[in-house]
C-alpha positions, 0 to 999 in steps of 0.5 A: 241101344246107345252105341255098339262099343257101350252096349257090348260093355254094359252087356258084358258087364251084366253077364260077368256080375252073374258069373261072379255071383255063380262063382261065389256061390260055388266057392262058398264066398258068403261075403261075396254074395248079394244074398245069404240065400244061395237059391236066390243069388242063383236066381239072381245071377242067372237072371243077370246072365240072361238079361245080358244076353237078351239085351245085346242080341234082341235090340239090334242086329249083331251079327256083323263083321268088324269091317262093317262096323262091328268090333274087332278082336282088339277092341273086344279084349279091351272092352271085356277086360274093362267090363271085368274090372267094372264088374269086380269092383261093383260086386265088391262095392255092392257086397261090401255095402250089403254085408257090412253088418253080417261080417263076423268081427271076432273071427278076422281072417289072417290069410292072404287069400280069397277065402277070407271072403267067407268072413269079411267084406272086401272093404273090411279086408282091404281096411285091415291090410292097411292096418297091418301095412302101416303097423310095420 
């Protein structure tokens, strides 16, 4: 692969997208899932997790110390946090585009919680919050 830091970031991103999808399935956040069928979504999520591990550990020898070219704890923390942010943004963007026609128009969520993703996509919720903010 390209570089150890980039490899770690990309593989963590793949794995975290899969984990976010599994969380969306178990939380029944239908508008935050890639597919309307939970079994297909679970297969895709587990495939992403498996692909991340396989890509990371099968391409090079990854069992190296931080003083021999590996990542130290601070670098891992920063890269993992960036991968998580990128995964969240990617899933929100992709599912909002994918599910934009599936979201119910009449039943808008009035709560301020993550359970609103049962009815509305992430971008619809942001749009609703902006409208409510500028009305005041």
